[in-house]
N, C-alpha and C positions, 0 to 999 in steps of 0.2 A: 454584591449582587451583579450579575452580568447585565450590561447595558443593552437595551432593546434596540435593534436595528430597524430603521425606517423600512416600511414595506416596499417603497419605490426603490430603495437601495438594494434590498434583497432581490427584487424582480430583475433589476438591471444586472446584478452580479450573476444571477441564474441564467439570464439570456446570454451573457458573455461566456459563461462556462459551456452552455449548450452549443453556442456558435463555434467555440474553439474545438469542441469534440466533433462537431459536424465537419469542420474544415480539415481535421486530422484524417478523415476518410479520403480527402482529396490530395493532401500533400503533407510533407513533413513539417513538424512544428517550427523548425528553424527557417522554413521558407514562408511562413505565415506572417503577414504584416499587420500592424495595428489598424491600418486603413481598411483592409479587407475584413478583418475580424469585426471592426466597428460596423461596417456595412452589413455583414451577416447578422449581427445582433440588433441591427436597426437603431443604432445610436451614432453620435458623432465622436470623432477622435478625442475631443476635449472631455467628453463624458467618460470615455475609457480611462483616460489619465486621471480623472478625479476618483476613480475606483482602484486602479492598479498602476504602479509606476512602469510596468513592463509586462510583456506576455509571459515571461518567466515567472513573475509573481502570480499571475493568473493560474498558470500550471501548478504552481506550488499550492495555491488555495484549493484547487480541484483535488490534488493528492491529499491535502489535509482533510478535506471532507470525506474522501474515501477511507482514509486511515481512521478517522473518527467513527465512521460506520463499522469498519472492521474491528476497531477497539471495542465497540458496543457488543459486537458478536462474540469476540474472543472472551469478553468478561463473563459470559454465561458458562464457560467451561472451567472445570476444576481439574487441571492436569494431574493432580496428585490424589485424586479420589479413586477408589477401587472401581467405581463404575464409569470412569472416564472412557468415552467412546472415541477412539482416534479416527475412525472412519467418518463420523459426523463432523468432527473438527476439520479433517482434510477436505471434506465436501464444502464446508464453509469457506475455507481458504481458496479452494479452486473456483468457487462461485465468485468470490471477490476478484480473483485474477481474471476470469472470463469477462466479468462485467467491465473491466478496465483494460482489456488486452490491446485495444487500438491505441489508447494513450500510452501504455507501457511500450508497445512496439515503436512508437514515435520517439520515446525517450532514449531507448538503448542505442548505442553506437552514435550518439550525437553529443553535443556540448551539454545537453540536458541529462545525461546519464546520472549525474549526481542526484537528481530528483528521484530516480528509481532507487538509488541507494538510500535515499531518505525514507522511502517506504520500508526498507529493511530495518532501518533505525527505529521507525515507529513500531514495527513488529517486535523488535527486541525489547523496547520499552513495555509493550503489552505483556510480553512473557515475564519480564522482571516483576511486574506488579502481581503476577499470578503465583510466584514462588512463595510458599508458606514461610513465615518468619520462624526460623529455627536458630537456636544458639550455636549449633554445630555446623552451620552453613554460612561461611563468611561472605560478605558482600562482593568481594573480588571474585570469588568462585561463582556466585550467582551471575554476575555480569559476564564472566567468561563463558559459562554454559549457555546463557541466553544469546550471546553474540555468535557462538558456534552454531547453535540451532538455527537462528535467524539467517546466518550466512549460508548454511546448507540449504535451507528452504528457498531462499531467494536466488541462490546460484542455480538450483534446479529450474526455477521459472525463467531465469535469464537464458539458460541453455535452450529452453523451448522457444524463446523469442528470437534468438539469433541464429539457431540452427534450422536449416530448411530441409532436414532429413525426415525420416519416418517417425520421429518421436511424437507421441500424442500426449494430451493432458493426462490420460490414464497412466502412461509410462512415468510421467513426472510425479503423479500422485503416489505411485508405488515407491519412488525414490524418497519422497517427502515422508511417507509413512515409515520407512526404514529409519530415516534420520531422526524423526521425532520419537518413535516408539523405543528405539534402542537407547537413545540418550535420556529420555524421560524415565524409562524403567531403571536405568543404571543410577540415576540420581535418587529415585525412590528407594532403591535397595540400599544405597550407601548412606542416605541421610534421613530415612524415614524414622 
């Protein structure tokens, strides 16, 4: 059974997460100090360190929360069902992306880029859980498909984050729809 976390600990961690997200509006993550983060969260530095060893770990915890929420959303979809609605799924993905866009923008092109890559890894794991167990579908093939799909989806989002041209979230959604629908339908046809 999962251990219950003290409400004061939960409140402090939530305040730290909100403070970091608020500071991201003002500056890049790499420029945020523990002192200013603690002041924003209205705690002292010692309290920060009793919860997190570094800002990096706090960022990771925020992303883990987002990934958990996304995992809960993705678990409601059956990619291999005849009535799978790719538009609804992409809307869910885009909503997750938009909700976290400030954080993602702060991660890309910094030493924290690997945390954005971690999001891709979480998405890949979610996809892998959704693949039906089939004798004719080897695990290595499932991992490869899921890695390919997750890589394509997150590359599309990454392009939107780093490129300052006229690409919109709708353009990215169209790319993601192509990546997902073509690959999922080919898997369905081959291994159904």
